[in-house]
C-alpha positions in Angstrom: 304.4 13.3 109.8 302.6 10.0 109.4 299.4 11.5 110.9 299.5 14.2 108.1 299.3 11.4 105.6 296.6 9.4 107.3 294.4 12.3 108.7 292.7 13.2 105.4 291.7 9.6 104.7 290.5 9.2 108.3 288.4 12.5 108.1 286.9 11.4 104.8 285.9 8.0 106.2 284.3 9.8 109.2 282.4 12.2 106.9 281.2 9.3 104.7 280.0 7.4 107.8 278.0 10.5 108.9 276.5 10.9 105.4 275.5 7.2 105.2 274.0 7.5 108.7 271.9 10.4 107.7 270.8 8.6 104.5 269.7 5.5 106.5 267.9 7.7 109.1 266.0 9.5 106.4 265.1 6.3 104.6 263.8 4.8 107.8 261.7 7.9 108.4 260.3 7.7 104.8 259.5 4.0 105.2 257.6 4.7 108.5 255.7 7.6 107.1 254.8 5.8 103.9 253.4 2.7 105.8 251.5 4.9 108.2 249.9 7.1 105.5 249.2 4.1 103.3 247.1 2.7 106.1 244.7 5.6 105.5 244.3 4.5 101.9 243.9 0.8 102.9 241.1 1.6 105.3 239.2 4.0 103.0 239.8 7.1 105.0 241.4 8.9 102.0 238.7 7.8 99.5 235.7 8.7 101.8 237.3 11.7 103.4 239.2 14.8 102.2 241.2 12.9 99.6 244.8 13.3 98.8 245.3 16.1 101.4 244.7 13.5 104.2 247.5 11.3 102.8 249.8 14.3 102.3 249.2 15.7 105.8 249.9 12.3 107.4 253.1 11.9 105.4 254.3 15.3 106.5 253.5 14.8 110.1 255.2 11.4 110.2 258.3 12.2 108.0 260.4 13.9 110.7 262.5 17.0 110.9 265.1 16.0 108.4 262.6 15.8 105.5 261.2 18.8 103.7 257.6 18.0 103.1 257.4 20.1 99.9 260.1 17.8 98.3 258.2 14.5 98.8 256.9 12.9 95.6 254.1 10.4 95.4 253.0 7.7 93.0 249.8 5.9 94.0 248.5 3.4 91.5 245.5 1.1 91.8 243.6 -1.5 89.9 240.6 -3.7 90.5 241.7 -6.9 92.3 243.3 -9.3 91.3 245.8 -7.4 89.3 249.0 -6.8 91.3 251.1 -7.9 88.3 249.7 -5.1 86.2 251.0 -2.4 88.6 254.3 -0.9 87.6 256.8 -0.8 90.5 259.6 0.7 88.4 260.5 4.2 89.5 260.9 6.5 86.5 263.3 9.4 87.0 264.4 12.4 85.0 267.9 13.7 84.5 267.7 15.5 87.9 266.8 12.3 89.7 263.2 13.3 90.4 260.2 10.9 90.0 258.5 11.5 86.6 255.5 9.2 86.9 253.5 10.7 89.8 249.8 10.1 90.1 247.3 9.7 93.0 244.8 6.9 92.3 243.9 5.2 95.6 241.2 2.9 94.2 238.1 1.7 95.8 237.2 -1.1 98.3 239.1 -4.3 97.5 241.4 -2.6 95.0 245.1 -3.6 94.7 247.3 -0.5 95.4 250.9 0.3 95.0 252.2 3.4 96.9 255.6 4.8 96.2 257.0 7.9 97.9 260.3 9.5 96.8 262.5 12.0 98.5 265.5 13.7 96.8 268.0 13.6 99.6 270.5 16.5 99.3 274.0 15.2 99.7 276.2 17.0 102.3 279.6 15.6 101.3 280.0 16.0 97.5 283.0 13.5 97.3 280.9 10.7 98.8 277.9 11.5 96.6 279.8 11.4 93.3 279.4 7.6 93.3 275.8 7.2 94.6 273.8 10.3 93.5 272.8 12.3 90.5 273.5 16.1 90.6 274.2 16.1 94.3 270.9 14.4 95.3 270.0 10.8 96.0 266.4 9.7 95.4 265.2 7.7 98.4 262.1 5.6 97.6 259.7 3.7 99.8 257.2 1.3 98.3 254.2 -0.3 99.9 251.8 -2.7 98.1 248.5 -3.8 99.6 244.9 -4.6 98.9 242.3 -2.1 100.2 239.9 -3.3 102.9 236.2 -3.8 102.0 235.2 -0.5 103.7 231.8 1.0 103.0 
């Protein structure tokens, strides 16, 4: 009898723990992939090579199996150094929780760069996501700021 009263709460707590574990794992994968792909911008391989496709391919190969590559959103801003304060680190979203300000401007040698990668994580347990997500998705964002090396 008592178990019947406690079991739903216990199952809910287990489900929420699994959901949060998946969110943290996905965020960790996005952080790793963003840092690794940003290194290609920092060293000039994106600017002197095949461009944005090199960055995208690296993100997709490093993102892991839980992340759908087609759903990744990018915002790469740059300016001539020193100007970090002029780069906007605020993530703008629409009503669906997707990034609205997406551009790809990796800058040149010595430029200050801000890379933001967003991924709309689809919630598995609707009850848990009612409090932390918009429309059943949670936008996970990874941000990396750096100055490009003086490549040439």
